[in-house]
N, C-alpha and C positions, 0 to 999 in steps of 0.2 A: 435528590439526585445531583451528581456532579454537573455543574453548569457548562463546563466544557464539553461533556458528552452530550448534554442537551443540545448545544450549539452545533455539534457534529451531525446529530440526528436531523436537525433542521436543514443543514446543508445538503443532506441526502434526500430530503423530501421534496422532490422536483414539482414545479407547477406544470400541470398539464394545459397547453394552449391550443391544441388540436388533438384529434383522436390519437395520432402517433408522433406527436411533437411535443417535447417537454422544455422547460427552461430551468436551468440551475444558477445559483449564485456562486461566488467564489470568495475566498479570502487569501490575502497574500501569504506566501510561505515565509518561514522565519529563519531558515538555514539552508546552507549548500548541501545538497545530496542529489543523486540521480534523478529522483522524481521531479526536480525542478528543470524544466526543459531549457536547455542552453544557458547554464548558469552565467552570471556576470563575473568578471575578473574579481579577485579578492577585495580589492580597494573599493569596489562598488558594493560591498556587502549590504550596507545600510539602505541601499536603494533597489535591491533585488525586487523585481515585480514579475514573477512567473507563477503560474498555478501549479501546485503540487500535483505530480502525476497520478498518485494514488487517489486523489479526489476526482479526477476526471474519469478514471477507470471505474471507480465505484458509482459515480453518478450515470455513467453510460449503462452499467449493469442494471441500475435501478430503472432506468427508462425502458430497457429491454424487458425486464421483469414485470413492469406495469402492463405489458401487452400480452402476457402469458398467464394461463390459469394458475391459481395459486397452489395447485396440487402437483405442478411441475417445477421443482427447483432447478437452478442451473447446475449442469455437471461439467461445463468447461467454458473457457473464454479465450480468445487470441486477439491481441490488440496491437496497434501501431501509434506511437506518438509522432505526429507529422509536423507541427509547428508549436512554438511556445504559446501558452494560454495567457490572456491578460486578466488579471484578478480584478480589475476595475470594471469589467464588462460581463453581462450575462452569457452563459453558454447555452446554445440551442441544440438539442439532442433530437435527431430525426431518426425513427425507427422503421426499418423495412422488415415486413413480415415475410421472410424467405420461404418458410415451410411450416405447416401444421400437420404432423403426422399422428398416427395412433399412439406411438410411444415417444417421439421426439419432436420437438419444436425448435426452429432455428430462426434467430434474429440478427440483423445487421444494424449497427447504430454508427451514425456519423455525428460528430460534435463540431459545431460551427461558431466561429466568433468573427466579427467584421467581415462577413461574406466569405470566409475561407475556412476549409476543414482543418482542425487542429489535432484530431484524433479520430481513429476508426476502430470499431470492435465487432467481432462476430461472437455470438454466444449460443449455446445449445443447452436446452432444457429437456428433462426426461421424467416421464412418470415412474416413480419408484417401483422396482421389481426385484425379485429373488433370482440369484444366480450363483455361479461359481465364486469363491472368495479366497483370497490370500493377501499378505502384505509383508513388507520389510518390518523387521523389528525396530522398535523405538530405540534410539541410541541413548547411552547413559547421560544424565543431566542432573544437577542438584535440584533440590526443592526450591521453587521460585521465592518463597517467603525468607529464604536465607540469603538472598541476594539483594544488593543495594537497589533502592528506588532511583528514578531520574534525579530526584531533588537531593539525594544523598551522593550520587555519582558525578554529576556534571560539575558542581563547583570545584572538584578535585583538579579539573583540567582547564579551569578558566584562563589560566595564563597562556595556554596553548592556542586559544581561539584568536581570530583575526581582528577582532574589534571589541569595544566595550559593549556591554549589554547582550553578548551572544548568549551567555548562559541562560539568561531570563527568556531570551526568545525561543531557545531550545526547549526549555521548560514548558513554555506556552504552546509550542508545537505538540508536545507529548501530554498535555493536560487531560485529554480525553481518554488516553490509553495508558495503562500501567504496563511499561515495557522495561524489562530487567535483562541486562547483559550477563551471560554466564561467565564470560572472560572479559578482559579489557577491550573496549571498543576500539576502532582503528585510531581515533584521537588520543587514546590512551597508551599507544605503543608507537609513536611517531619514530621512524628511523630503525625500527626493529621488524625485520621480515620475519613472518610467522607462517604456520601452516595456513592454507587458504580455506579456512573453516571458521564459522561463527555461529553462535547459538544465542537466542533470545527467547525468554518467556514473555508473553503478553496476554492482556485481557482488557476489556473496557473498564474505565474507572467509574463503576456503578453497574447495577443490574438492569438489563433490558426489560425484565418483567415490570419493573417500577416505571419504566418509560412508556410501555404499552398501556399499563393501567392508568397512567396519567394523561393518556391522549397524546404522547409525543409521536411525531412522524407517523400519523395514522395510515398513510398509503403504503407504508413498508411493513407488510405482515412477515412474520417469521415462517419459514427459515430464511426468506430472502434477505431480511434485515441483517442477520447474522453473517451471511455469505458476503454481502456488500461491505460490511464493516471489516471482515477479514481481507477482502480485496483491497481496501483503503490501506490497512496496516501492511500488507504485503510488500508495498513499494518503499517502505521506510529503510530497511536495512539489508535488502538482499544482495547488493553489490559490495557490502562490507568486506566479504571474503577476498574480492579482488584486491582491495586496498591492503589487507593484511599481508598478502603474499609479497608486496613491494614496500612495506613499511611506510605506507602513505596514511597521513591522518584524516583525510577527507575534506569535504567542502567547507566545514566549519573552521578548519585550520588553514585552508587555502592552498594546499600543496598539490591539488588536482582540481580540474573542472570537468563537468561532464553533463550527460543528459540520458534519460532512458530512451531506448529506440523501440523496443517491443516488450511484450509482457504476455505470458501465457499461464493459465491456471486450470488445474482439473479438480473438481470437488468429488471426493470419493465416498465420504460417509457424512452423516449428520454431525453438526457441531454447534456449539454455543459460544459466541464471541465475548460473553461476559464470564466465562470459565477459562481457567489457565490453558494456554496453548503454547507448545514448544515449536519454535521455528528454527530448524537445523538447516544451515545454509553452507554451500561451498562453491568454489570456483574452479571449474576444470581447465579454463584456458583465458588467456588475454593476449591479444595481438592486434596490430593494425589500428591502434587508438580505440579498440573495443574490448570490452571484458564480458564474460558470461557468468552468470550466477544461477545456481540451481538450489531450490529449497524444498523441504518437506515439513508439513505441519501436523503435529501430533496432539492429541488430547492428553491430558495428565495421566489417563489410565492406559496409554500406549496405542490408541487407534490412530492410524494414518488417515487423516481427513483431507488434506490438500497437498497437491504437488504444484510447484511453481518453477518457471524458467524466465529468466530476463537477460536480454543483452543491452548494454549501455555504452555510450561514448565515454571514454576516460582518457583525458589528456593531461599531461604535465605542462603547467604554464610556462611559456617561453620567457626567458630572462629572469 
């Protein structure tokens, strides 16, 4: 199994320190993007020390899920990023059991570091049931295997990044996930305003059946494991479309700084994080130093499995 994927699963396998209190570890982010709370100015790239927002969201959902029966997968989450996370310190997740109904279960999670809340999440879980069903059709997209991998794509743009070693750091950040852009990413079209839409295919770099069989992340039963991994990835590229609309290259280029403000997800149908998923993203608006991103995640056979909305602070550096 891919070592980076194994490391990510370990990161999501929280330690229970009380009945509804869990402790998670962190690792420093390696590139500027909205998931890094309050990113440092470009010249400080080499010493950025913020926790990736997708990590905190996924860990919080793990904590909530650990207090819910396994037959009730999450169907939605709503979260706010409150303060920057310190990757050098553990994060404590406290779960409040808001409601346990016959069909729905609700949990609230507060993530705390150094005595202060850094993140707040509300999640709802549901017993699977039959009902009315329809969905939007999947948009056209090429076969993911025809698209360049991160290892093939990133070196093409190394001269646009803000410091030495950025390419290697970006590759390290994506090592657990095979993520492939359908069109050029923001850092590939700097200065060229484009339609505010972006698509990526993604899946884990390795099968989760192998991890489960090997005893990896034993407290993360499927389908919760798959949903938490998709939550982690959902924060990587969602605001790309905001940047594309203005010809901005992103945080690795250094022509914007930003932070995630809030994040909401709805899980519609079963999914597998180790099979190809299409993340179709767009930005309907940006204003007031904030940008909004909307995303839809489809399986390769066209099933709409997740809807995502995120708002982030996006600012052009002064001077």
